[in-house]
C-alpha positions as CSV (number, residue, x, y, z in Angstrom):
1,M,49.0,26.7,66.3
2,S,51.3,29.6,65.6
3,G,51.5,33.1,66.9
4,L,50.1,34.9,69.9
5,I,46.6,34.7,71.2
6,P,44.7,37.5,69.4
7,G,43.8,40.4,71.7
8,Y,46.0,39.4,74.6
9,R,47.7,42.4,76.3
10,H,50.8,42.0,78.4
11,E,51.4,44.2,81.4
12,A,54.3,43.9,83.9
13,A,53.4,43.7,87.6
14,S,54.9,43.7,91.1
15,H,54.3,40.0,91.8
16,C,54.1,37.0,89.6
17,E,50.8,35.3,90.8
18,T,48.8,38.5,91.2
19,G,50.1,39.9,88.0
20,S,49.4,36.7,86.0
21,L,45.9,36.4,87.4
22,R,45.2,40.1,86.7
23,N,46.3,39.7,83.1
24,A,44.3,36.5,82.7
25,L,41.2,38.1,84.1
26,R,41.5,41.2,81.9
27,F,41.7,39.0,78.9
28,A,38.5,37.2,80.1
29,G,36.8,40.5,80.4
30,L,37.2,41.5,84.1
31,E,39.4,44.5,84.9
32,L,40.9,44.4,88.5
33,S,43.9,46.2,89.9
34,E,46.8,44.1,91.1
35,P,46.3,45.3,94.7
36,M,42.7,44.3,94.5
37,V,43.7,40.8,93.3
38,F,46.2,40.5,96.1
39,G,43.6,41.6,98.7
40,L,40.8,39.4,97.4
41,G,43.3,36.5,97.4
42,S,44.0,37.0,101.2
43,G,47.7,37.4,100.3
44,P,49.3,38.7,103.6
45,A,50.9,36.1,105.9
46,F,54.0,35.2,107.8
47,Y,55.4,31.7,108.2
48,Y,58.7,30.9,110.0
49,L,59.5,27.7,108.2
50,F,61.9,26.2,110.7
51,F,61.6,22.8,109.0
52,V,62.8,24.1,105.6
53,K,66.4,25.2,105.4
54,G,67.7,27.8,103.1
55,P,71.2,29.2,102.5
56,A,73.5,28.8,105.5
57,T,71.0,26.3,107.0
58,L,68.9,29.3,108.3
59,P,65.2,28.5,108.1
60,M,63.1,29.8,105.2
61,L,60.4,32.4,105.6
62,G,57.0,32.7,104.0
63,I,55.7,36.3,103.7
64,R,52.4,35.5,101.8
65,N,50.0,32.7,101.5
66,P,51.2,29.5,99.7
67,P,51.6,29.6,95.9
68,G,48.3,29.1,94.1
69,G,46.3,30.5,97.1
70,V,45.6,33.8,95.4
71,L,44.3,32.2,92.3
72,R,42.0,29.9,94.2
73,N,40.7,32.5,96.6
74,V,40.0,35.2,94.1
75,T,38.2,33.0,91.6
76,R,36.2,31.3,94.3
77,R,35.1,34.5,96.0
78,L,34.1,36.1,92.7
79,G,32.4,33.0,91.4
80,I,34.8,32.6,88.5
81,E,35.6,29.2,87.1
82,L,39.2,28.1,87.7
83,H,40.6,24.9,86.2
84,G,43.9,24.0,87.7
85,R,45.8,20.8,88.6
86,E,49.1,19.1,88.6
87,H,49.9,16.8,85.7
88,K,51.6,13.4,85.9
89,S,54.5,14.5,83.6
90,G,55.9,17.4,81.7
91,A,54.9,15.8,78.5
92,E,51.3,15.6,79.7
93,A,51.4,19.2,80.8
94,L,52.8,20.4,77.5
95,E,50.0,18.5,75.6
96,R,47.4,20.2,77.8
97,A,48.9,23.6,77.4
98,D,49.0,23.2,73.6
99,A,45.3,22.2,73.5
100,L,44.3,25.3,75.5
101,L,46.5,27.6,73.4
102,A,44.9,26.2,70.3
103,R,41.6,27.4,71.7
104,N,43.2,30.9,72.4
105,V,43.1,30.3,76.2
106,P,46.0,31.8,78.2
107,V,47.5,29.2,80.5
108,A,49.0,29.9,83.9
109,A,52.0,27.8,84.7
110,L,54.0,27.4,88.0
111,V,57.7,27.2,87.1
112,D,61.2,27.5,88.4
113,M,62.6,30.9,87.6
114,F,66.1,29.4,86.9
115,Y,64.9,28.1,83.5
116,M,63.3,31.4,82.3
117,Q,66.2,32.1,79.9
118,Y,64.8,35.6,79.0
119,L,65.3,36.9,82.6
120,P,68.5,38.7,83.6
121,A,71.2,36.4,85.1
122,F,70.8,37.9,88.6
123,M,67.1,36.9,88.6
124,R,67.6,33.4,87.4
125,V,67.7,31.5,90.7
126,H,66.1,28.3,91.7
127,A,62.7,29.6,92.9
128,P,60.1,27.0,91.8
129,F,57.1,29.1,92.8
130,H,57.0,31.5,89.8
131,F,53.8,32.1,87.9
132,I,53.7,32.9,84.2
133,L,51.1,32.9,81.5
134,L,51.6,31.0,78.2
135,V,49.9,33.1,75.5
136,G,51.0,31.5,72.3
137,R,53.3,29.1,70.5
138,E,55.6,29.2,67.5
139,G,57.2,26.0,66.6
140,E,59.3,24.8,69.6
141,H,59.0,28.2,71.5
142,Y,56.2,29.5,73.6
143,W,55.2,33.1,74.0
144,V,55.4,34.0,77.7
145,S,53.7,36.8,79.6
146,D,55.9,37.1,82.7
147,P,54.9,39.8,85.2
148,Y,58.6,40.4,85.8
149,A,59.3,41.2,82.1
150,E,58.4,44.5,80.4
151,Q,57.4,42.7,77.2
152,L,56.3,39.3,75.9
153,E,59.2,36.8,75.8
154,R,59.9,33.5,74.1
155,L,60.8,30.3,76.0
156,H,61.9,27.0,74.4
157,R,59.8,23.9,75.0
158,D,62.6,22.1,76.7
159,D,63.2,24.9,79.2
160,L,59.5,24.9,80.0
161,R,59.5,21.2,80.6
162,A,62.5,21.5,82.9
163,A,61.0,24.4,84.8
164,W,57.9,22.4,85.5
165,Q,59.6,19.3,86.9
166,T,61.5,20.6,89.9
167,H,60.4,18.1,92.5
168,A,61.1,20.9,95.0
169,R,59.6,20.9,98.5
170,L,56.4,22.9,98.8
171,S,56.2,23.3,95.0
172,K,53.8,21.8,92.5
173,D,55.2,19.9,89.5
174,N,53.6,20.3,86.1
175,Y,50.9,22.6,87.4
176,L,48.6,24.4,84.9
177,A,45.6,26.6,85.4
178,H,43.2,28.7,83.3
179,V,40.3,31.0,83.9
180,G,36.9,29.8,82.7
181,A,33.6,31.5,82.6
182,L,32.8,34.8,84.4
183,P,29.6,35.1,86.5
184,P,26.8,37.4,85.2
185,A,27.4,39.7,88.1
186,L,30.1,40.3,90.7
187,D,29.5,41.2,94.4
188,L,32.8,42.9,95.1
189,R,31.7,44.2,98.5
190,R,30.8,40.7,99.7
191,A,34.0,39.2,98.3
192,S,36.2,41.9,99.9
193,R,34.6,41.4,103.2
194,E,35.0,37.7,103.1
195,A,38.6,38.1,102.0
196,I,39.5,40.5,104.8
197,L,37.9,38.4,107.5
198,R,39.8,35.3,106.3
199,T,43.1,37.2,106.1
200,C,42.6,38.5,109.7
201,R,41.7,35.0,111.0
202,D,44.8,33.4,109.2
203,V,47.3,36.1,110.3
204,V,46.2,36.4,114.0
205,L,45.2,33.0,115.1
206,P,42.9,32.3,118.1
207,R,44.7,32.4,121.4
208,P,44.2,28.7,122.2
209,V,46.2,27.6,119.1
210,R,49.0,30.2,119.1
211,R,51.3,28.2,121.3
212,L,51.1,25.2,119.0
213,A,51.3,27.4,115.9
214,F,54.4,29.3,117.1
215,F,55.7,29.7,113.5
216,I,52.6,31.5,112.1
217,G,51.7,35.2,112.0
218,P,52.9,37.5,114.8
219,Q,53.9,34.5,116.9
220,G,56.1,33.3,114.0
221,M,57.6,36.7,113.7
222,R,58.5,36.7,117.4
223,T,60.0,33.2,117.1
224,F,62.1,34.4,114.1
225,A,63.2,37.5,116.1
226,H,64.4,35.5,119.1
227,A,66.2,33.0,116.8
228,M,68.2,35.7,115.0
229,R,69.9,36.7,118.3
230,R,71.5,33.2,118.4
231,W,72.8,33.3,114.8
232,P,76.4,34.3,115.7
233,A,76.8,31.3,118.0
234,R,75.4,28.9,115.5
235,H,76.6,30.1,112.1
236,R,79.9,31.6,111.0
237,G,81.7,33.1,108.0
238,V,80.2,33.1,104.6
239,A,77.3,31.0,105.7
240,L,76.2,33.6,108.2
241,R,76.7,36.4,105.7
242,E,74.7,34.7,103.0
243,G,72.0,33.6,105.4
244,I,71.4,37.2,106.6
245,L,71.5,38.6,103.0
246,F,69.1,35.9,101.8
247,H,66.5,37.1,104.3
248,V,66.7,40.5,102.5
249,V,66.0,38.7,99.2
250,M,63.0,36.9,100.8
251,F,61.7,40.2,102.4
252,E,62.0,42.5,99.4
253,E,62.7,40.6,96.2
254,Q,61.7,37.0,96.1
255,G,57.9,36.9,95.5
256,T,57.8,40.7,96.1
257,G,58.5,40.3,99.9
258,G,57.3,41.5,103.3
259,G,57.4,45.2,103.1
260,A,56.2,45.4,99.5
261,F,53.3,43.0,100.2
262,R,52.2,45.1,103.1
263,L,52.3,48.2,100.8
264,M,50.2,46.3,98.2
265,Y,47.7,45.4,100.9
266,A,47.5,49.0,101.9
267,A,46.7,50.0,98.3
268,F,43.9,47.3,98.4
269,L,42.4,48.8,101.5
270,Q,42.6,52.3,100.1
271,E,40.9,51.2,96.9
272,L,38.0,49.7,99.0
273,A,37.8,52.8,101.1
274,A,37.4,55.0,98.0
275,R,34.9,52.6,96.3
276,F,32.6,52.0,99.2
277,G,33.1,55.2,101.3
278,A,34.6,53.2,104.1
279,R,36.3,55.8,106.3
280,R,37.9,53.4,108.8
281,L,39.3,51.2,106.1
282,G,41.0,54.3,104.7
283,E,42.6,55.1,108.0
284,L,43.8,51.6,108.4
285,A,45.2,51.7,104.8
286,V,47.4,54.6,105.9
287,E,48.6,52.6,108.9
288,M,49.4,49.6,106.8
289,G,51.3,51.7,104.4
290,A,53.5,53.1,107.2
291,H,54.0,49.6,108.4
292,G,55.2,48.4,105.0
293,R,57.7,51.3,104.8
294,T,59.0,50.4,108.3
295,W,59.4,46.8,107.2
296,R,61.4,47.9,104.2
297,N,63.7,50.0,106.4
298,T,64.3,46.9,108.5
299,S,65.2,45.0,105.4
300,R,67.8,47.7,104.6
301,K,69.3,47.2,108.0
302,F,69.5,43.5,107.4
303,A,71.4,44.2,104.1
304,A,73.8,46.7,105.7
305,L,74.6,44.3,108.6
306,G,75.1,41.3,106.3
307,K,77.5,43.1,104.0
308,K,79.8,43.9,106.9
309,I,80.7,40.2,107.2
310,P,83.7,39.1,105.1
311,M,83.0,37.3,101.8
312,A,85.7,34.7,102.6
313,D,85.6,32.1,105.4
314,E,89.3,32.5,106.1
315,D,88.8,36.2,106.9
316,Y,85.9,35.7,109.3
317,E,87.7,34.8,112.5
318,G,90.0,37.8,112.5
319,W,87.0,40.0,111.6
320,A,84.9,38.5,114.3
321,R,87.5,39.2,117.0
322,D,87.1,42.9,116.3
323,H,83.5,43.1,115.3
324,R,81.6,40.4,117.1
325,A,80.0,42.8,119.6
326,E,78.9,45.0,116.8
327,L,77.4,42.0,115.0
328,E,75.5,40.8,118.1
329,Q,74.3,44.3,118.8
330,G,73.0,44.7,115.2
331,L,71.1,41.5,115.4
332,R,69.6,42.4,118.7
333,E,68.4,45.7,117.2
334,L,66.9,43.9,114.2
335,A,65.2,41.4,116.5
336,D,63.7,44.3,118.4
337,D,62.5,45.8,115.1
338,F,60.8,42.6,114.2
339,L,59.2,42.3,117.6
340,R,57.6,45.7,116.9
341,L,56.5,44.6,113.5
342,A,54.8,41.6,115.2
343,D,53.1,43.8,117.8
344,F,51.7,46.0,115.0
345,E,50.2,43.1,113.1
346,E,48.8,41.5,116.2
347,R,47.0,44.8,116.9
348,F,46.2,45.8,113.3
349,F,44.4,42.8,112.0
350,P,41.7,42.5,114.7
351,E,41.0,46.2,114.1
352,L,40.7,45.6,110.4
353,R,38.4,42.7,111.0
354,A,36.0,44.9,113.0
355,A,36.2,47.7,110.4
356,A,35.4,45.3,107.5
357,A,32.5,43.7,109.3
358,A,31.0,47.1,110.0
359,E,31.7,49.0,106.7
360,L,31.4,46.2,104.1
361,R,28.1,44.8,105.3
């Protein structure tokens, strides 16, 4: 085939998975906002991934449900067909993508952002959890609808193959998905209620399992807060600087992040409140919006503190002699900020569960 899928309309978005699914659903005939997609997908989460090391050997964080979760949750709750799976090889995935594009079907692909040659250099990092839509092919190039791009872009076949086969931990190699048939009717009230109840259950776990699941939800946020107070004793120099700054990337840039995801969830609750006349959901939307802005302010503090640490290892010891107390105090304050964020979420989500059960019956 050659050229774009007729009638496809690209639109940039805040987040790759929600934006790709929103665009695919619109093409299939269903118009949903990106916050609605995120909320129906039970997006909010927190995971302190102590078993996965990032820069400076500091553990990674997960600020939303695992990649692919939004696609599966939204389509299942709305009764929409979703066909998605990993393929044995990049060649097999390319063959499947070509077959779907020949039928004018947009194809969602999970790729490593590093190989998206059209992105600015500062965005091209190894992040193998990035969703795009393939929406056409011309020779050896594919037309790509990337939610982080303002317009449709072109990607060479070899770059797409490399972006699929990352063998990265927690990723999915050669993963493709596409939306199938829409149901004759959608029950958005029921789907929203189910989504909120599941989100609340997943974020604030039952008390008997919280001790074992110390890395999930508010308990995970507290574990993370206590760990950061020990960073100066365990990490030094550039490793410490880059580790702190990378958390800012995870919070506010990589995959949209903590504060921005909470703001998107607030928009979802506000949309439900307006659609269904749900007064309490509207009040909770305001609270979640304030929480998201507080989280973003905490991220700014992370960035300011990390940038104070020298960029060269040889400069660190001298700097630390004069500024170690300031560094430790800054991390204590950030830990306290995160403990307050955890307290909010532990209180908020049970209240949200009660409101959804009452107002979305």
